[in-house]
C-alpha positions as a printed Julia matrix, in Angstrom:
270×3 Matrix{Float64}:
 131.32   32.87  91.46
 130.51   33.99  87.93
 127.12   33.82  86.29
 126.98   31.05  83.71
 124.56   32.77  81.38
 126.7    32.14  78.33
 125.59   28.53  78.22
 122.03   29.4   77.27
 120.64   27.07  74.64
 117.39   26.37  72.84
 114.77   29.05  73.34
 117.11   31.31  75.33
 119.82   31.07  72.69
 117.27   31.98  70.02
 116.3    35.03  72.07
 119.9    36.27  72.16
 120.26   35.66  68.42
 117.11   37.68  67.73
 118.44   40.45  69.96
 121.7    40.58  67.99
 119.84   40.75  64.68
 117.55   43.54  65.9
 120.52   45.57  67.14
 122.33   45.2   63.83
 119.19   46.17  61.89
 118.69   49.25  64.08
 122.32   50.29  63.64
 122.11   49.76  59.88
 118.95   51.89  59.72
 120.58   54.67  61.77
 123.68   54.58  59.57
 121.7    54.58  56.34
 119.31   57.31  57.47
 122.19   59.6   58.4
 123.94   58.88  55.11
 120.79   59.67  53.1
 120.31   62.95  54.97
 123.98   63.83  54.5
 123.71   63.18  50.77
 120.44   65.14  50.5
 122.09   68.19  52.08
 125.04   68.23  49.68
 123.67   71.21  47.7
 123.56   73.37  50.82
 126.42   74.39  53.05
 128.62   71.27  53.31
 127.85   69.11  56.32
 130.75   68.72  58.73
 132.76   65.55  58.17
 133.69   65.74  61.86
 130.04   65.39  62.84
 129.51   62.54  60.41
 132.56   60.71  61.76
 131.29   61.21  65.33
 127.88   59.72  64.45
 129.32   56.6   62.85
 131.87   56.18  65.63
 128.98   56.32  68.11
 127.08   53.63  66.21
 130.24   51.52  66.16
 130.54   51.81  69.96
 126.94   50.67  70.36
 127.59   47.71  68.08
 130.75   46.65  69.92
 129.0    47.0   73.28
 125.9    45.0   72.34
 126.97   42.49  69.69
 130.08   40.35  69.4
 132.87   39.22  71.77
 132.54   42.06  74.29
 128.79   41.59  74.55
 129.16   37.8   74.9
 131.8    38.18  77.62
 129.6    40.71  79.42
 127.01   38.0   80.07
 129.47   36.08  82.24
 131.93   38.71  83.5
 131.42   41.98  85.34
 134.5    43.69  83.9
 133.39   42.99  80.34
 129.89   44.16  81.29
 131.34   47.43  82.54
 133.3    47.87  79.33
 130.01   47.51  77.47
 128.39   50.02  79.83
 131.06   52.62  79.09
 130.71   52.03  75.35
 126.9    52.06  75.21
 126.03   54.38  78.08
 128.77   57.02  77.99
 131.03   57.07  74.93
 128.37   56.27  72.31
 125.94   58.94  73.59
 128.7    61.56  73.53
 129.66   60.7   69.95
 126.05   60.48  68.75
 125.25   63.86  70.28
 128.28   65.37  68.55
 126.86   63.96  65.31
 123.98   66.49  65.61
 121.33   64.29  63.95
 118.45   66.72  64.57
 120.32   69.57  62.93
 120.99   67.39  59.9
 117.33   66.35  59.8
 116.13   69.96  59.94
 118.45   70.78  57.03
 117.15   68.0   54.81
 113.47   67.48  55.64
 110.72   69.15  53.64
 109.71   72.5   55.09
 106.43   71.21  56.55
 108.12   68.2   58.18
 110.97   70.33  59.48
 108.42   72.65  61.08
 106.64   69.67  62.63
 109.92   68.46  64.11
 110.66   71.95  65.42
 107.21   72.09  67.05
 107.82   68.7   68.64
 111.04   69.98  70.19
 109.06   72.79  71.84
 106.44   70.55  73.48
 106.18   70.2   77.24
 107.13   66.48  77.41
 110.32   67.12  75.43
 111.08   70.1   77.66
 110.75   67.9   80.75
 112.86   64.93  79.65
 115.6    67.15  78.18
 116.0    69.25  81.32
 119.48   68.53  82.74
 118.16   67.6   86.19
 115.57   65.14  84.83
 118.03   63.67  82.34
 120.67   63.24  85.06
 118.18   61.47  87.34
 117.12   59.13  84.53
 120.75   58.35  83.75
 122.36   58.04  87.18
 119.19   56.76  88.84
 118.89   53.98  86.31
 122.44   52.85  87.05
 121.83   52.75  90.79
 118.7    50.66  90.24
 120.57   48.33  87.9
 123.44   47.61  90.28
 121.69   47.71  93.65
 118.75   45.42  92.83
 118.26   42.01  91.22
 117.92   43.68  87.83
 121.61   43.05  87.06
 121.14   39.28  87.4
 117.8    39.34  85.61
 119.12   41.19  82.54
 121.65   38.39  81.94
 119.0    35.69  81.89
 116.54   37.36  79.52
 117.33   38.84  76.11
 114.22   41.02  76.37
 115.2    42.52  79.73
 118.77   42.84  78.49
 117.54   44.84  75.5
 115.24   47.06  77.55
 117.98   47.85  80.07
 120.48   48.77  77.38
 117.89   50.81  75.49
 117.38   52.82  78.67
 121.13   53.15  79.23
 121.7    54.42  75.69
 118.7    56.77  75.56
 119.25   58.14  79.07
 122.92   58.67  78.28
 122.0    60.47  75.06
 119.42   62.7   76.76
 121.83   63.62  79.55
 124.71   64.35  77.18
 122.46   66.38  74.87
 121.08   68.37  77.81
 124.6    69.32  78.9
 126.61   69.76  75.68
 124.05   69.22  72.91
 124.98   70.42  69.43
 121.39   70.3   68.13
 118.85   73.13  68.47
 117.25   73.15  71.92
 114.5    75.72  72.54
 114.65   74.86  76.24
 118.42   75.01  76.69
 119.33   75.49  80.35
 121.85   78.08  81.46
 125.55   77.2   81.55
 125.74   77.47  85.38
 122.82   75.04  85.76
 124.28   72.58  83.28
 127.69   72.82  84.91
 126.2    72.24  88.36
 124.23   69.21  87.21
 127.3    67.79  85.49
 129.41   68.15  88.65
 126.74   66.38  90.72
 126.4    63.62  88.11
 130.15   63.02  88.07
 130.13   62.74  91.87
 127.17   60.32  91.89
 128.74   58.17  89.16
 132.05   58.04  91.05
 130.32   57.16  94.32
 128.51   54.29  92.61
 131.8    52.98  91.21
 133.38   53.08  94.68
 130.32   51.38  96.17
 130.54   48.61  93.57
 134.24   48.15  94.37
 133.26   47.17  97.91
 129.85   45.67  97.12
 129.82   43.94  93.71
 126.48   42.58  92.46
 125.47   39.19  93.8
 127.23   36.33  92.03
 130.17   38.49  90.86
 133.63   37.39  92.02
 135.32   39.96  94.27
 138.3    40.43  91.96
 136.11   40.78  88.88
 133.96   43.26  90.77
 136.96   45.35  91.81
 138.4    45.5   88.3
 135.01   46.33  86.81
 134.41   49.07  89.37
 137.83   50.58  88.65
 137.06   50.53  84.94
 133.78   52.31  85.63
 135.53   54.89  87.82
 138.49   55.76  85.62
 136.8    55.16  82.26
 133.86   57.28  83.34
 136.24   60.05  84.39
 137.65   60.24  80.85
 134.2    60.81  79.36
 133.17   63.17  82.17
 136.27   65.33  81.71
 135.5    65.46  77.99
 132.0    66.69  78.79
 133.42   69.39  81.06
 135.86   70.54  78.36
 133.09   70.63  75.75
 130.77   72.6   78.03
 133.46   75.18  78.81
 134.37   75.41  75.13
 130.74   76.02  74.15
 130.45   78.68  76.83
 133.63   80.38  75.62
 132.56   80.31  71.96
 129.09   81.63  72.83
 130.41   84.57  74.83
 133.53   85.49  72.86
 131.83   87.28  69.91
 129.81   89.49  72.25
 132.89   90.35  74.27
 134.88   90.99  71.13
 132.44   93.39  69.46
 131.23   95.25  72.56
 133.79   97.86  73.61
 134.18   98.58  77.27
 132.28  101.65  78.56
 134.23  104.8   77.78
 136.56  103.04  75.34
 137.59  104.84  72.16
 138.53  103.47  68.81
């Protein structure tokens, strides 16, 4: 049977309304902050419209996944929940990473603040959480905990838990995506072989979870709804994962091509 969390009233309904307002305020702040930085950098080398479009598309995905019809349906249906997961946990992080917000910030902040941000990026805690292995464990591990424990049921009965879970999904997805194909400066960037290996393992773990959910949907989820949701997770996740692979290979090609192009082979003559 389906969870009937959509019928929440009184105090619970107020909690969901507050959650929606907070999400919209956070999205508005992120949109405005990016716009201000973009405008402030107009006298320098023009900021890429492609990156700006990616940032705002990512914010839009977060909004659709957390507020509105999809989010409301996700509280009672597993398939809608999985659509929200793909939007908030996979597609939005990819688009936000492509928006390169740290690069834009470093271009527009005062010199002293830009240096402070650069120092922060070099600290040990940042180095740990942005390592591909750690980021992958936070991302994939969080999903396994969500779907193999009572947390899935709990998050649909509490706006606070719902918000915390989705904050983790979004942030973990962002950290993982940035660690693999990040466009921003990363003083601790892992090697391409390591990032590629972690990405392959992550894709496998994500696919295994989707197959497991196909046969073992969370408690209270109708079998058919569980199967459709698991298929959406499997095939929808594959689309984003293939995009990550293409981006990683493209970055590797671009990074190595200039060196190959300007370095003649031993013994070569002009």
